C-alpha positions in Angstrom: 0.0 0.0 0.0 1.0 3.6 -0.7 1.3 5.9 2.3 -1.4 8.6 2.7 -0.3 12.1 2.2 -2.2 15.0 3.6 -1.9 18.5 2.0 -2.2 21.6 4.2 -4.7 23.8 2.3 -4.0 26.9 4.5 -1.8 29.3 2.6 -0.7 31.4 5.5 1.1 29.6 8.4 2.0 25.9 8.9 3.2 24.1 12.0 6.7 22.7 11.6 7.7 20.5 14.5 5.9 22.4 17.2 6.6 25.9 15.9 5.0 28.1 13.3 6.8 29.3 10.2 5.9 30.9 7.0 5.7 28.8 3.8 8.4 30.9 2.3 11.2 30.6 4.9 14.5 30.2 3.3 17.6 28.5 4.8 19.3 31.7 5.7 16.4 32.7 7.9 15.0 35.3 5.4 11.2 35.3 5.5 9.6 36.5 2.4 5.9 37.4 2.6 3.5 35.4 0.3 2.3 37.2 -2.8 -1.1 39.0 -2.6 -4.0 37.4 -4.2 -6.6 39.9 -5.2 -9.6 37.6 -4.8 -12.1 40.1 -3.4 -11.2 42.8 -5.9 -11.4 40.1 -8.7 -14.8 38.9 -7.5 -16.1 42.5 -7.5 -14.8 43.1 -11.0 -16.2 39.7 -12.2 -19.6 40.5 -10.7 -20.0 44.2 -11.6 -17.3 45.3 -14.1 -16.6 42.4 -16.4 -15.7 44.4 -19.4 -14.1 42.2 -22.1 -14.0 39.4 -19.5 -11.2 41.1 -17.7 -12.9 40.4 -14.4 -13.0 36.7 -15.1 -9.3 36.7 -16.1 -8.4 38.5 -12.9 -10.4 36.0 -10.9 -8.7 33.1 -12.6 -5.2 34.5 -11.9 -6.2 35.2 -8.3 -7.2 31.6 -7.8 -4.0 30.5 -9.4 -2.1 32.7 -7.0 -3.9 31.0 -4.1 -3.0 27.6 -5.5 0.6 28.6 -5.8 0.6 29.7 -2.1 -0.8 26.4 -1.1 1.9 24.4 -2.9 4.6 26.8 -1.9 5.7 28.0 -5.3 6.5 31.6 -4.8 7.7 32.5 -8.3 4.5 31.3 -9.9 2.5 33.0 -7.2 4.2 36.4 -7.8 3.7 36.1 -11.5 0.0 35.3 -11.2 -0.4 38.0 -8.6 1.0 40.6 -11.0 -1.3 39.4 -13.8 -4.4 39.5 -11.5 -3.5 43.0 -10.4 -3.1 44.2 -13.9 -6.4 42.6 -15.0 -8.2 44.1 -12.0 -6.8 47.6 -12.8 -7.8 47.3 -16.4 -11.3 46.0 -15.6 -11.9 48.7 -13.0 -10.8 51.5 -15.3 -12.7 50.2 -18.3 -15.8 49.5 -16.2 -15.8 53.1 -14.9 -15.3 54.5 -18.4 -18.2 52.4 -19.8 -20.4 53.5 -17.0 -19.6 57.2 -17.7 -20.1 56.6 -21.5 -23.5 55.1 -20.9 -24.6 58.0 -18.6 -23.4 60.6 -21.2 -25.3 58.7 -24.0 -28.5 58.6 -22.0 -28.1 62.3 -21.3 -27.6 63.1 -25.0 -30.6 61.1 -26.0 -32.8 62.8 -23.4 -31.5 66.2 -24.5 -32.1 65.4 -28.2 -35.7 64.2 -27.7 -36.6 66.8 -25.0 -38.6 69.0 -27.4 -40.4 66.0 -28.8 -41.3 64.6 -25.4 -42.7 68.0 -24.3 -44.8 68.2 -27.5 -46.1 64.7 -26.9 -47.1 65.5 -23.3 -48.8 68.7 -24.5 -50.7 66.8 -27.2 -51.7 64.2 -24.6 -53.1 66.8 -22.2 -55.0 68.6 -25.0 -56.5 65.2 -26.2 -57.4 64.3 -22.6 -59.1 67.7 -22.1 -61.1 67.5 -25.3 -62.2 63.9 -24.6 -63.5 64.7 -21.1 -64.9 68.2 -21.9 -67.1 66.8 -24.7 -68.7 64.2 -22.5 -69.4 66.6 -19.5 -73.0 66.7 -18.2 
């Protein structure tokens, strides 16, 4: 039979022979912090600002960063963390620009049809007045 191997799924601290140490402790005693995974920012962008699927790409890279933390591969984690951050920045900026563009376009449409809307409302009230004044007792 093959021996069972358990994998610690917590990416922050692990217990090593009674003490705690970071996953990225090097032999010289230098402790390097784990790379940031931008999961919450990625989930926000995926949910609300998914312009050109950049929010989805950011979420994928954030999850890959977490996976790299779990297995202890710092280089891959840093690379995926940078990609997640760039995708999040691009998704946020493009999402805000698209929101502003939509607001401007709605404003332009309302301004262009303002006279027509006012005329339609005036015609409606005149028609309503003539309809009910002819049937008055």
